[in-house]
Backbone as CSV, one residue per row, in Angstrom:
resi,resn,N_x,N_y,N_z,CA_x,CA_y,CA_z,C_x,C_y,C_z
1,MET,0.842,-1.190,0.054,-0.115,0.019,0.018,0.890,1.202,-0.018
2,THR,0.590,2.116,-0.834,1.404,3.379,-1.008,0.615,4.505,-0.271
3,PHE,1.287,5.135,0.597,0.625,6.293,1.300,0.719,7.590,0.623
4,THR,-0.353,8.248,0.502,-0.356,9.601,-0.026,-0.231,10.521,1.075
5,GLU,0.027,11.756,0.675,0.309,12.888,1.691,-0.887,12.875,2.756
6,PRO,-2.177,12.928,2.490,-3.202,13.143,3.487,-3.114,11.859,4.526
7,ASP,-2.647,10.656,3.943,-2.490,9.537,4.850,-1.479,9.673,5.976
8,LEU,-0.474,10.562,5.618,0.607,10.729,6.567,0.222,11.786,7.591
9,ASP,-0.734,12.625,7.429,-1.230,13.636,8.251,-2.011,13.107,9.444
10,PRO,-1.396,13.165,10.655,-2.018,12.628,11.902,-3.394,13.170,12.149
11,ASP,-3.628,14.488,11.823,-4.918,14.998,12.053,-5.987,14.380,11.153
12,VAL,-5.691,14.103,9.945,-6.633,13.457,8.987,-6.837,12.011,9.503
13,ALA,-5.812,11.330,9.866,-5.926,9.989,10.306,-6.845,9.937,11.517
14,GLN,-6.687,10.804,12.422,-7.458,10.790,13.565,-9.008,11.101,13.218
15,ALA,-9.152,12.104,12.422,-10.507,12.429,11.851,-11.096,11.234,11.281
16,ARG,-10.462,10.520,10.463,-10.957,9.333,9.659,-11.434,8.329,10.691
17,LEU,-10.647,8.131,11.725,-10.903,7.037,12.739,-12.200,7.552,13.506
18,PHE,-12.297,8.825,13.829,-13.423,9.372,14.624,-14.656,9.227,13.681
19,ARG,-14.476,9.522,12.461,-15.687,9.445,11.474,-16.101,8.132,11.354
20,ASP,-15.211,7.084,11.359,-15.696,5.665,11.331,-16.402,5.225,12.498
21,LEU,-15.910,5.764,13.676,-16.622,5.409,14.884,-18.005,6.044,14.944
22,LEU,-18.104,7.244,14.433,-19.469,7.814,14.378,-20.357,7.038,13.422
23,HIS,-19.747,6.681,12.362,-20.783,5.806,11.428,-21.147,4.636,12.079
24,GLU,-20.375,3.947,12.895,-20.795,2.789,13.641,-21.888,3.195,14.668
25,GLU,-21.764,4.288,15.323,-22.835,4.848,16.318,-24.065,5.068,15.496
26,ILE,-23.930,5.697,14.340,-25.130,6.027,13.624,-25.822,4.704,13.207
27,ALA,-25.111,3.750,12.797,-25.762,2.420,12.471,-26.526,1.782,13.646
28,VAL,-25.933,1.859,14.890,-26.503,1.333,15.987,-27.764,2.060,16.426
29,LEU,-27.645,3.435,16.418,-28.853,4.217,16.753,-29.971,4.133,15.770
30,THR,-29.633,3.954,14.450,-30.592,3.804,13.443,-31.373,2.537,13.635
31,ALA,-30.624,1.450,13.938,-31.140,0.129,14.101,-32.167,0.114,15.434
32,ARG,-31.663,0.832,16.403,-32.493,1.003,17.651,-33.857,1.694,17.331
33,ILE,-33.771,2.750,16.684,-34.916,3.438,16.300,-35.851,2.768,15.436
34,ASP,-35.318,2.043,14.389,-36.207,1.208,13.469,-36.754,0.035,14.364
35,THR,-36.029,-0.575,15.298,-36.622,-1.648,16.041,-37.759,-1.169,16.840
36,THR,-37.564,-0.127,17.401,-38.626,0.567,18.284,-39.946,0.778,17.498
37,ARG,-39.615,1.460,16.275,-40.798,1.747,15.396,-41.528,0.441,14.992
38,ALA,-40.799,-0.541,14.655,-41.424,-1.901,14.223,-42.141,-2.457,15.344
39,ARG,-41.577,-2.374,16.564,-42.208,-3.028,17.698,-43.565,-2.282,18.126
40,ASP,-43.489,-0.983,18.036,-44.623,-0.219,18.464,-45.585,0.038,17.313
41,GLY,-45.081,-0.170,16.019,-45.933,-0.074,14.873,-46.412,1.263,14.463
42,ARG,-45.528,2.355,14.900,-45.866,3.626,14.463,-44.608,4.485,14.391
43,LEU,-44.705,5.633,13.558,-43.637,6.570,13.445,-43.561,7.347,14.673
44,GLY,-42.471,7.832,15.148,-42.449,8.796,16.217,-42.361,8.024,17.564
45,ALA,-42.363,6.674,17.523,-42.401,5.958,18.703,-41.004,5.749,19.328
46,GLU,-40.026,6.231,18.627,-38.577,6.024,19.107,-38.338,6.876,20.285
47,ASP,-37.352,6.533,21.064,-36.799,7.184,22.143,-36.136,8.535,21.739
48,PRO,-36.731,9.680,22.285,-36.310,11.028,21.940,-34.768,11.239,22.147
49,GLU,-34.164,10.449,23.194,-32.764,10.638,23.438,-31.978,9.979,22.203
50,SER,-32.439,8.784,21.652,-31.738,8.208,20.682,-31.875,9.079,19.360
51,ARG,-32.990,9.634,19.220,-33.181,10.590,18.035,-32.158,11.776,18.246
52,ALA,-32.024,12.312,19.412,-31.035,13.483,19.526,-29.681,13.056,19.383
53,ARG,-29.270,11.850,19.848,-27.945,11.343,19.721,-27.618,11.056,18.236
54,LEU,-28.619,10.607,17.473,-28.485,10.364,16.096,-28.194,11.683,15.340
55,GLY,-29.002,12.594,15.621,-28.770,13.884,14.918,-27.349,14.567,15.335
56,GLU,-26.907,14.334,16.599,-25.647,14.906,17.038,-24.563,14.138,16.150
57,ALA,-24.681,12.870,16.193,-23.634,12.082,15.441,-23.492,12.497,14.041
58,ARG,-24.659,12.640,13.278,-24.754,13.007,11.965,-24.097,14.534,11.800
59,GLN,-24.409,15.329,12.672,-23.865,16.746,12.699,-22.259,16.637,12.791
60,LEU,-21.790,15.785,13.748,-20.370,15.689,13.898,-19.693,15.206,12.663
61,VAL,-20.211,14.187,11.967,-19.712,13.727,10.713,-19.734,14.854,9.683
62,ALA,-20.757,15.614,9.632,-20.776,16.689,8.611,-19.686,17.767,8.928
63,ARG,-19.568,18.020,10.121,-18.492,18.925,10.504,-17.071,18.464,10.272
64,LEU,-16.870,17.129,10.514,-15.491,16.501,10.177,-15.307,16.640,8.645
65,THR,-16.321,16.334,7.915,-15.961,16.333,6.431,-15.876,17.738,5.904
66,ALA,-16.420,18.723,6.605,-16.296,20.153,6.204,-14.855,20.582,6.576
67,ARG,-14.364,20.112,7.698,-12.988,20.427,8.116,-11.956,19.692,7.439
68,TYR,-12.272,18.433,7.099,-11.296,17.565,6.427,-11.867,17.016,5.086
69,PRO,-11.845,17.848,4.110,-12.520,17.375,2.768,-11.883,16.004,2.258
70,GLU,-10.758,15.612,2.644,-10.123,14.377,2.283,-11.051,13.128,2.770
71,LEU,-11.955,13.422,3.729,-12.772,12.329,4.230,-14.081,12.075,3.349
72,ARG,-14.294,13.032,2.441,-15.570,12.890,1.702,-15.331,11.666,0.757
73,ASP,-16.568,11.046,0.648,-16.632,9.935,-0.323,-15.722,8.679,0.017
74,THR,-15.229,8.660,1.234,-14.441,7.422,1.707,-15.025,6.902,2.942
75,GLY,-15.090,5.664,3.049,-15.515,5.086,4.295,-16.987,5.242,4.749
76,ARG,-17.865,5.408,3.700,-19.229,5.641,4.076,-19.932,4.298,4.127
77,PRO,-20.831,4.185,5.034,-21.515,2.920,5.203,-22.259,2.683,3.789
78,THR,-22.471,1.331,3.569,-23.102,0.878,2.383,-24.557,0.773,2.454
79,SER,-25.140,0.861,3.589,-26.624,0.809,3.810,-27.318,2.143,3.518
């Protein structure tokens, strides 16, 4: 594997790691919300705290990609 300049930047590497962790958290929160909706059979049945955490995680990803454009279009979840 050949490393490019952004790969050597520790700030970008740390941002990439944090972004990946946030994507995992987004997947967990989304699954939790979907499960609650399916169980209760209605929209809006999800836990407001989970909804707030999901919004916060998405906002953090957006801020990271705004700060580090190198993160765009890489490492996104496939779902």
